[in-house]
DRENSEVEX-797063 format. One record per residue (C-alpha): residue number from 1; residue in three letters; x negated, y negated, z negated. Coordinates in steps of 0.1 Angstrom, whole numbers, padded with zeros to 4 digits. Layout:
N
+-----+------+-------+-------+-------+
| pos | code |    c1 |    c2 |    c3 |
+-----+------+-------+-------+-------+
| NUM |  ALA |     X |     Y |     Z |
...
+-----+------+-------+-------+-------+
***
This chain:
327
+-----+------+-------+-------+-------+
| pos | code |    c1 |    c2 |    c3 |
+-----+------+-------+-------+-------+
|   1 |  MET | -0985 | -0735 | -0926 |
|   2 |  ARG | -0985 | -0705 | -0904 |
|   3 |  ALA | -1019 | -0694 | -0920 |
|   4 |  ALA | -1004 | -0698 | -0955 |
|   5 |  PHE | -0973 | -0677 | -0945 |
|   6 |  SER | -0996 | -0651 | -0929 |
|   7 |  ARG | -1017 | -0649 | -0961 |
|   8 |  ARG | -0986 | -0644 | -0983 |
|   9 |  ALA | -0972 | -0617 | -0959 |
|  10 |  THR | -1005 | -0599 | -0960 |
|  11 |  ALA | -1007 | -0601 | -0998 |
|  12 |  LEU | -0971 | -0587 | -1001 |
|  13 |  VAL | -0980 | -0557 | -0978 |
|  14 |  LEU | -1011 | -0550 | -0998 |
|  15 |  PHE | -0991 | -0551 | -1030 |
|  16 |  LYS | -0965 | -0526 | -1017 |
|  17 |  VAL | -0993 | -0503 | -1005 |
|  18 |  ALA | -1010 | -0504 | -1039 |
|  19 |  LEU | -0977 | -0498 | -1057 |
|  20 |  ALA | -0968 | -0468 | -1035 |
|  21 |  THR | -1003 | -0453 | -1041 |
|  22 |  LEU | -0999 | -0457 | -1079 |
|  23 |  LEU | -0965 | -0439 | -1078 |
|  24 |  VAL | -0979 | -0410 | -1057 |
|  25 |  MET | -1008 | -0406 | -1082 |
|  26 |  LEU | -0984 | -0407 | -1111 |
|  27 |  VAL | -0962 | -0380 | -1096 |
|  28 |  GLY | -0993 | -0359 | -1088 |
|  29 |  VAL | -1005 | -0361 | -1124 |
|  30 |  ARG | -0972 | -0351 | -1138 |
|  31 |  ALA | -0969 | -0321 | -1114 |
|  32 |  LEU | -1003 | -0309 | -1123 |
|  33 |  ALA | -0995 | -0312 | -1160 |
|  34 |  ALA | -0963 | -0292 | -1156 |
|  35 |  GLU | -0980 | -0266 | -1135 |
|  36 |  GLY | -1010 | -0262 | -1157 |
|  37 |  GLY | -0992 | -0260 | -1190 |
|  38 |  ASP | -0983 | -0228 | -1207 |
|  39 |  GLU | -0965 | -0215 | -1238 |
|  40 |  GLY | -0943 | -0242 | -1253 |
|  41 |  GLN | -0962 | -0272 | -1240 |
|  42 |  ALA | -0933 | -0290 | -1222 |
|  43 |  PRO | -0897 | -0293 | -1232 |
|  44 |  ASN | -0885 | -0284 | -1197 |
|  45 |  PRO | -0902 | -0269 | -1167 |
|  46 |  LYS | -0912 | -0288 | -1136 |
|  47 |  PRO | -0885 | -0280 | -1109 |
|  48 |  SER | -0899 | -0253 | -1086 |
|  49 |  ARG | -0886 | -0248 | -1051 |
|  50 |  GLY | -0914 | -0227 | -1036 |
|  51 |  THR | -0913 | -0190 | -1026 |
|  52 |  THR | -0933 | -0170 | -1051 |
|  53 |  THR | -0924 | -0135 | -1039 |
|  54 |  ASN | -0959 | -0129 | -1024 |
|  55 |  MET | -0979 | -0143 | -1052 |
|  56 |  LYS | -1003 | -0121 | -1071 |
|  57 |  VAL | -0985 | -0107 | -1101 |
|  58 |  ALA | -1003 | -0101 | -1134 |
|  59 |  ASN | -0999 | -0068 | -1153 |
|  60 |  PHE | -0971 | -0074 | -1178 |
|  61 |  ASP | -0988 | -0057 | -1208 |
|  62 |  GLU | -1020 | -0077 | -1203 |
|  63 |  ALA | -1001 | -0109 | -1198 |
|  64 |  LEU | -0981 | -0103 | -1230 |
|  65 |  SER | -1012 | -0096 | -1250 |
|  66 |  THR | -1027 | -0128 | -1237 |
|  67 |  ALA | -0996 | -0149 | -1245 |
|  68 |  LEU | -0995 | -0135 | -1280 |
|  69 |  ALA | -1031 | -0143 | -1286 |
|  70 |  ARG | -1026 | -0179 | -1275 |
|  71 |  ARG | -0997 | -0183 | -1299 |
|  72 |  GLY | -1019 | -0172 | -1328 |
|  73 |  GLY | -1018 | -0145 | -1354 |
|  74 |  ALA | -0985 | -0156 | -1369 |
|  75 |  ALA | -0967 | -0151 | -1336 |
|  76 |  ARG | -0966 | -0113 | -1332 |
|  77 |  VAL | -0942 | -0090 | -1315 |
|  78 |  THR | -0933 | -0059 | -1334 |
|  79 |  CYS | -0928 | -0034 | -1306 |
|  80 |  ASP | -0945 |  0000 | -1308 |
|  81 |  GLY | -0953 |  0008 | -1272 |
|  82 |  ARG | -0959 |  0044 | -1283 |
|  83 |  ASP | -0922 |  0048 | -1289 |
|  84 |  PRO | -0905 |  0058 | -1256 |
|  85 |  VAL | -0873 |  0040 | -1266 |
|  86 |  ALA | -0892 |  0008 | -1275 |
|  87 |  ARG | -0913 |  0011 | -1244 |
|  88 |  ARG | -0881 |  0014 | -1222 |
|  89 |  ILE | -0865 | -0016 | -1240 |
|  90 |  LEU | -0897 | -0037 | -1234 |
|  91 |  ASN | -0898 | -0028 | -1197 |
|  92 |  GLU | -0861 | -0037 | -1193 |
|  93 |  TYR | -0858 | -0069 | -1214 |
|  94 |  GLY | -0894 | -0079 | -1221 |
|  95 |  ALA | -0894 | -0111 | -1200 |
|  96 |  VAL | -0879 | -0130 | -1230 |
|  97 |  PHE | -0911 | -0127 | -1249 |
|  98 |  PHE | -0926 | -0153 | -1226 |
|  99 |  ALA | -0900 | -0179 | -1235 |
| 100 |  ALA | -0917 | -0213 | -1236 |
| 101 |  GLY | -0905 | -0249 | -1232 |
| 102 |  GLY | -0898 | -0253 | -1269 |
| 103 |  ALA | -0880 | -0220 | -1273 |
| 104 |  THR | -0888 | -0194 | -1300 |
| 105 |  PRO | -0892 | -0158 | -1286 |
| 106 |  PRO | -0879 | -0129 | -1306 |
| 107 |  PRO | -0904 | -0115 | -1332 |
| 108 |  VAL | -0894 | -0079 | -1326 |
| 109 |  CYS | -0886 | -0056 | -1296 |
| 110 |  ILE | -0855 | -0042 | -1314 |
| 111 |  PHE | -0838 | -0060 | -1343 |
| 112 |  GLY | -0832 | -0035 | -1371 |
| 113 |  GLY | -0799 | -0048 | -1383 |
| 114 |  ALA | -0776 | -0078 | -1389 |
| 115 |  GLU | -0798 | -0093 | -1417 |
| 116 |  GLU | -0828 | -0094 | -1395 |
| 117 |  VAL | -0808 | -0110 | -1366 |
| 118 |  ASP | -0793 | -0136 | -1389 |
| 119 |  SER | -0827 | -0145 | -1404 |
| 120 |  PHE | -0842 | -0151 | -1369 |
| 121 |  GLN | -0812 | -0171 | -1357 |
| 122 |  ARG | -0814 | -0194 | -1387 |
| 123 |  ALA | -0851 | -0200 | -1382 |
| 124 |  ALA | -0848 | -0206 | -1345 |
| 125 |  LYS | -0819 | -0230 | -1351 |
| 126 |  VAL | -0786 | -0231 | -1332 |
| 127 |  SER | -0772 | -0257 | -1308 |
| 128 |  ALA | -0735 | -0256 | -1301 |
| 129 |  GLN | -0717 | -0271 | -1271 |
| 130 |  GLU | -0682 | -0268 | -1255 |
| 131 |  MET | -0684 | -0255 | -1220 |
| 132 |  GLY | -0657 | -0242 | -1197 |
| 133 |  GLY | -0632 | -0241 | -1225 |
| 134 |  ALA | -0655 | -0222 | -1249 |
| 135 |  VAL | -0680 | -0231 | -1275 |
| 136 |  ILE | -0714 | -0215 | -1267 |
| 137 |  GLU | -0745 | -0214 | -1289 |
| 138 |  LEU | -0781 | -0213 | -1279 |
| 139 |  GLN | -0815 | -0224 | -1291 |
| 140 |  PRO | -0818 | -0262 | -1288 |
| 141 |  ALA | -0843 | -0261 | -1259 |
| 142 |  ALA | -0823 | -0235 | -1240 |
| 143 |  MET | -0791 | -0256 | -1245 |
| 144 |  ARG | -0808 | -0288 | -1233 |
| 145 |  ALA | -0820 | -0270 | -1202 |
| 146 |  LEU | -0786 | -0254 | -1195 |
| 147 |  LEU | -0768 | -0287 | -1199 |
| 148 |  ALA | -0792 | -0304 | -1175 |
| 149 |  ALA | -0787 | -0276 | -1150 |
| 150 |  ARG | -0750 | -0280 | -1153 |
| 151 |  ALA | -0752 | -0318 | -1147 |
| 152 |  GLU | -0773 | -0312 | -1116 |
| 153 |  ALA | -0749 | -0286 | -1103 |
| 154 |  GLN | -0719 | -0309 | -1108 |
| 155 |  VAL | -0736 | -0336 | -1088 |
| 156 |  GLU | -0739 | -0310 | -1060 |
| 157 |  GLY | -0702 | -0302 | -1063 |
| 158 |  LEU | -0709 | -0269 | -1082 |
| 159 |  ASP | -0704 | -0259 | -1118 |
| 160 |  ILE | -0719 | -0236 | -1144 |
| 161 |  THR | -0695 | -0220 | -1169 |
| 162 |  PRO | -0696 | -0191 | -1193 |
| 163 |  ARG | -0684 | -0158 | -1179 |
| 164 |  ASP | -0670 | -0143 | -1211 |
| 165 |  GLY | -0663 | -0172 | -1234 |
| 166 |  SER | -0684 | -0177 | -1265 |
| 167 |  GLU | -0699 | -0142 | -1261 |
| 168 |  SER | -0717 | -0153 | -1230 |
| 169 |  ALA | -0744 | -0168 | -1252 |
| 170 |  ARG | -0750 | -0161 | -1289 |
| 171 |  ARG | -0742 | -0127 | -1302 |
| 172 |  GLY | -0746 | -0110 | -1335 |
| 173 |  TYR | -0759 | -0075 | -1343 |
| 174 |  ALA | -0723 | -0061 | -1347 |
| 175 |  ASP | -0715 | -0074 | -1312 |
| 176 |  THR | -0743 | -0054 | -1297 |
| 177 |  VAL | -0731 | -0022 | -1315 |
| 178 |  ARG | -0695 | -0029 | -1303 |
| 179 |  LEU | -0706 | -0034 | -1267 |
| 180 |  TRP | -0728 | -0003 | -1268 |
| 181 |  ASN | -0699 |  0018 | -1280 |
| 182 |  SER | -0677 |  0004 | -1252 |
| 183 |  ARG | -0700 |  0022 | -1228 |
| 184 |  LEU | -0711 |  0052 | -1249 |
| 185 |  LEU | -0678 |  0066 | -1260 |
| 186 |  PRO | -0660 |  0066 | -1226 |
| 187 |  ALA | -0691 |  0081 | -1210 |
| 188 |  LEU | -0693 |  0109 | -1236 |
| 189 |  GLU | -0656 |  0117 | -1229 |
| 190 |  TYR | -0661 |  0115 | -1191 |
| 191 |  TRP | -0691 |  0138 | -1190 |
| 192 |  ARG | -0674 |  0163 | -1213 |
| 193 |  GLY | -0645 |  0163 | -1189 |
| 194 |  GLN | -0669 |  0168 | -1160 |
| 195 |  GLY | -0685 |  0198 | -1177 |
| 196 |  ARG | -0719 |  0182 | -1181 |
| 197 |  LEU | -0716 |  0180 | -1219 |
| 198 |  THR | -0699 |  0204 | -1243 |
| 199 |  GLY | -0676 |  0191 | -1270 |
| 200 |  GLU | -0703 |  0199 | -1296 |
| 201 |  GLU | -0730 |  0180 | -1276 |
| 202 |  ALA | -0709 |  0149 | -1272 |
| 203 |  GLU | -0700 |  0149 | -1309 |
| 204 |  ARG | -0736 |  0153 | -1319 |
| 205 |  VAL | -0746 |  0123 | -1298 |
| 206 |  ARG | -0717 |  0103 | -1312 |
| 207 |  ARG | -0727 |  0109 | -1348 |
| 208 |  LEU | -0764 |  0102 | -1344 |
| 209 |  PRO | -0779 |  0071 | -1362 |
| 210 |  VAL | -0782 |  0042 | -1337 |
| 211 |  ARG | -0819 |  0044 | -1329 |
| 212 |  GLU | -0818 |  0082 | -1324 |
| 213 |  GLN | -0786 |  0078 | -1304 |
| 214 |  VAL | -0803 |  0054 | -1280 |
| 215 |  GLY | -0831 |  0079 | -1275 |
| 216 |  ALA | -0806 |  0107 | -1269 |
| 217 |  VAL | -0786 |  0087 | -1243 |
| 218 |  LEU | -0818 |  0077 | -1224 |
| 219 |  GLU | -0828 |  0114 | -1224 |
| 220 |  LEU | -0795 |  0125 | -1209 |
| 221 |  GLU | -0798 |  0098 | -1183 |
| 222 |  ARG | -0830 |  0113 | -1171 |
| 223 |  ALA | -0809 |  0143 | -1162 |
| 224 |  GLY | -0784 |  0122 | -1143 |
| 225 |  VAL | -0758 |  0118 | -1171 |
| 226 |  TYR | -0754 |  0081 | -1169 |
| 227 |  PHE | -0737 |  0059 | -1194 |
| 228 |  SER | -0730 |  0026 | -1175 |
| 229 |  LYS | -0693 |  0015 | -1171 |
| 230 |  ASP | -0690 |  0033 | -1138 |
| 231 |  PHE | -0712 |  0063 | -1148 |
| 232 |  SER | -0735 |  0056 | -1119 |
| 233 |  LYS | -0766 |  0040 | -1135 |
| 234 |  SER | -0784 |  0035 | -1168 |
| 235 |  ILE | -0764 |  0021 | -1197 |
| 236 |  LEU | -0792 | -0005 | -1201 |
| 237 |  TYR | -0781 | -0021 | -1168 |
| 238 |  SER | -0747 | -0025 | -1183 |
| 239 |  VAL | -0752 | -0034 | -1220 |
| 240 |  ALA | -0783 | -0036 | -1242 |
| 241 |  ALA | -0791 | -0011 | -1269 |
| 242 |  PRO | -0780 | -0023 | -1304 |
| 243 |  GLY | -0805 | -0049 | -1316 |
| 244 |  ALA | -0822 | -0053 | -1282 |
| 245 |  SER | -0800 | -0078 | -1265 |
| 246 |  GLN | -0816 | -0111 | -1254 |
| 247 |  HIS | -0784 | -0128 | -1266 |
| 248 |  LEU | -0795 | -0121 | -1302 |
| 249 |  SER | -0824 | -0144 | -1296 |
| 250 |  LEU | -0801 | -0172 | -1284 |
| 251 |  LEU | -0820 | -0173 | -1251 |
| 252 |  ALA | -0795 | -0156 | -1228 |
| 253 |  PHE | -0764 | -0169 | -1210 |
| 254 |  ASP | -0739 | -0151 | -1188 |
| 255 |  ALA | -0728 | -0174 | -1160 |
| 256 |  ALA | -0694 | -0170 | -1142 |
| 257 |  GLU | -0710 | -0185 | -1110 |
| 258 |  TYR | -0739 | -0160 | -1108 |
| 259 |  ALA | -0731 | -0149 | -1073 |
| 260 |  ASP | -0737 | -0184 | -1058 |
| 261 |  ALA | -0773 | -0187 | -1047 |
| 262 |  ARG | -0772 | -0224 | -1050 |
| 263 |  VAL | -0762 | -0221 | -1087 |
| 264 |  ARG | -0791 | -0197 | -1093 |
| 265 |  GLN | -0815 | -0221 | -1077 |
| 266 |  VAL | -0803 | -0249 | -1099 |
| 267 |  LEU | -0807 | -0228 | -1130 |
| 268 |  ALA | -0842 | -0217 | -1119 |
| 269 |  ARG | -0852 | -0254 | -1116 |
| 270 |  HIS | -0844 | -0257 | -1153 |
| 271 |  GLY | -0862 | -0226 | -1165 |
| 272 |  TRP | -0832 | -0201 | -1164 |
| 273 |  PHE | -0838 | -0168 | -1145 |
| 274 |  ARG | -0822 | -0134 | -1141 |
| 275 |  THR | -0846 | -0110 | -1158 |
| 276 |  VAL | -0825 | -0078 | -1163 |
| 277 |  ARG | -0821 | -0060 | -1130 |
| 278 |  ASN | -0786 | -0052 | -1120 |
| 279 |  ASP | -0771 | -0073 | -1148 |
| 280 |  CYS | -0761 | -0100 | -1123 |
| 281 |  PRO | -0744 | -0126 | -1145 |
| 282 |  HIS | -0772 | -0125 | -1171 |
| 283 |  PHE | -0797 | -0154 | -1172 |
| 284 |  THR | -0827 | -0157 | -1196 |
| 285 |  TYR | -0842 | -0190 | -1206 |
| 286 |  LEU | -0880 | -0188 | -1201 |
| 287 |  GLY | -0887 | -0226 | -1199 |
| 288 |  LEU | -0913 | -0220 | -1172 |
| 289 |  PRO | -0915 | -0231 | -1136 |
| 290 |  GLU | -0908 | -0203 | -1111 |
| 291 |  SER | -0943 | -0206 | -1097 |
| 292 |  ARG | -0958 | -0196 | -1131 |
| 293 |  LEU | -0937 | -0164 | -1136 |
| 294 |  PRO | -0961 | -0140 | -1117 |
| 295 |  ALA | -0990 | -0151 | -1139 |
| 296 |  HIS | -0969 | -0140 | -1169 |
| 297 |  GLY | -0965 | -0105 | -1155 |
| 298 |  LEU | -0931 | -0110 | -1140 |
| 299 |  LYS | -0924 | -0098 | -1104 |
| 300 |  ARG | -0896 | -0109 | -1082 |
| 301 |  ILE | -0874 | -0082 | -1068 |
| 302 |  ASP | -0848 | -0090 | -1041 |
| 303 |  THR | -0816 | -0069 | -1040 |
| 304 |  ARG | -0783 | -0071 | -1023 |
| 305 |  ASP | -0771 | -0090 | -1054 |
| 306 |  GLY | -0800 | -0115 | -1052 |
| 307 |  GLU | -0833 | -0120 | -1069 |
| 308 |  PHE | -0845 | -0108 | -1104 |
| 309 |  TRP | -0877 | -0115 | -1122 |
| 310 |  VAL | -0887 | -0084 | -1142 |
| 311 |  PRO | -0917 | -0071 | -1160 |
| 312 |  ASN | -0945 | -0058 | -1138 |
| 313 |  SER | -0951 | -0026 | -1158 |
| 314 |  VAL | -0951 |  0011 | -1151 |
| 315 |  ASP | -0928 |  0034 | -1169 |
| 316 |  ALA | -0944 |  0049 | -1200 |
| 317 |  ASP | -0934 |  0084 | -1189 |
| 318 |  THR | -0955 |  0082 | -1158 |
| 319 |  THR | -0983 |  0062 | -1172 |
| 320 |  PRO | -0994 |  0076 | -1206 |
| 321 |  GLU | -1020 |  0049 | -1212 |
| 322 |  LEU | -0993 |  0023 | -1214 |
| 323 |  ALA | -0974 |  0044 | -1239 |
| 324 |  ARG | -1003 |  0043 | -1263 |
| 325 |  LYS | -1003 |  0004 | -1263 |
| 326 |  ALA | -0987 | -0013 | -1293 |
| 327 |  TRP | -0984 | -0050 | -1303 |
+-----+------+-------+-------+-------+
***
């Protein structure tokens, strides 16, 4: 009887060992699949907890060209890198063009108007959800990832809520014009009062067509005449140029809890990252694990306000060969 009991015990141990081995193999296969996948292959990224700061970072322009080639001829980005304004916009907001995990990246660097924005948003589809007392709208993949992140945060005693109500997510073209003017007009008045602009110069900038106005503002900022809310930095670190906001692509969310590193880590595990330097509440849905960002030409920069993943590209003014590139 003892021998029979011993044989049964041994068999039970062997069964548990075999089951544990199978589970380990299954987890390993899933991790490799998530890590090896690329544009749009998985609905949500594999949670990533590792430090990637020291990883080799690809050149942003080359990584973008490769990504577009993988998507095929129909998936092109209209962004003339020879245009200094478009080049600057791409350098500041270009991470969104790598959006994967079921998301649709924007087709242009700068939307030309309301009709173009509306057409893209209809094609990308919109998912709406009540959150923090406001209804927010995002692309379906981005919304699923955000809700999953919020659920995880709540389990940890945290929360993720919109910072500015519905405007924290989806925006229309008119919203970007209004926000741009909320910085432009006070800055023109401020710098006129400081004697850095004459009344005629300020009025000329105010009356320019939008695209030319953006170029004029960026040129003034090169001389230290800044248009952010506190007049201390570029307007692009405060609001996007009209037609250039990632919110138009339904892939951006401004979180009220952005200052909590634990919240940022949860969002990162679900494919949401801060990709616009100095815009602290702003998160972009990339749908990629953090460990894959350097291979997509995104570099991590650590500031007193935390980490940001931004394009690894050189300013077009200092690197003429980049300015000649167009997609």
